[in-house]
C-alpha positions in Angstrom: -12.7 -12.8 10.4 -10.9 -9.6 9.2 -8.3 -11.8 7.7 -10.9 -13.2 5.3 -10.8 -10.2 3.3 -7.2 -11.0 2.4 -7.6 -14.2 0.6 -6.9 -13.3 -2.8 -10.4 -14.7 -4.1 -13.1 -12.1 -4.6 -10.5 -9.1 -4.9 -6.6 -8.7 -5.5 -4.1 -11.0 -6.9 -4.6 -14.7 -7.4 -1.8 -17.3 -7.6 -1.4 -18.9 -11.3 -0.5 -22.0 -10.4 -1.9 -24.1 -7.6 -2.9 -27.5 -6.7 -5.6 -27.0 -4.2 -7.6 -24.3 -2.2 -5.1 -24.3 0.8 -2.5 -23.7 -1.7 -4.1 -21.0 -3.6 -5.0 -19.2 -0.7 -1.3 -19.5 0.4 0.4 -18.6 -2.6 -2.0 -15.7 -3.2 -1.4 -14.3 0.2 2.2 -14.8 0.0 2.6 -13.2 -3.5 0.4 -10.2 -2.9 2.4 -9.0 0.3 5.8 -8.2 1.0 7.7 -8.9 4.2 6.7 -5.5 5.8 2.9 -5.7 5.4 2.8 -9.2 6.4 4.4 -8.5 9.6 2.2 -5.6 10.3 -1.0 -7.7 9.6 0.2 -10.5 11.9 1.3 -7.7 14.9 -2.1 -6.2 14.4 -3.9 -9.4 14.7 -2.0 -10.6 17.7 -2.6 -7.1 19.5 -6.3 -7.5 18.9 
């Protein structure tokens, strides 16, 4: 899916401290984007 490119694994920021893969995804995505960017990603996904 298009959201797969926002995982923070291949490119971009990666969380420093995590316990598992899902937490790393969550922390990496949460740290890289501000609230407005997160809102736009979610609205764009919803509109599609």
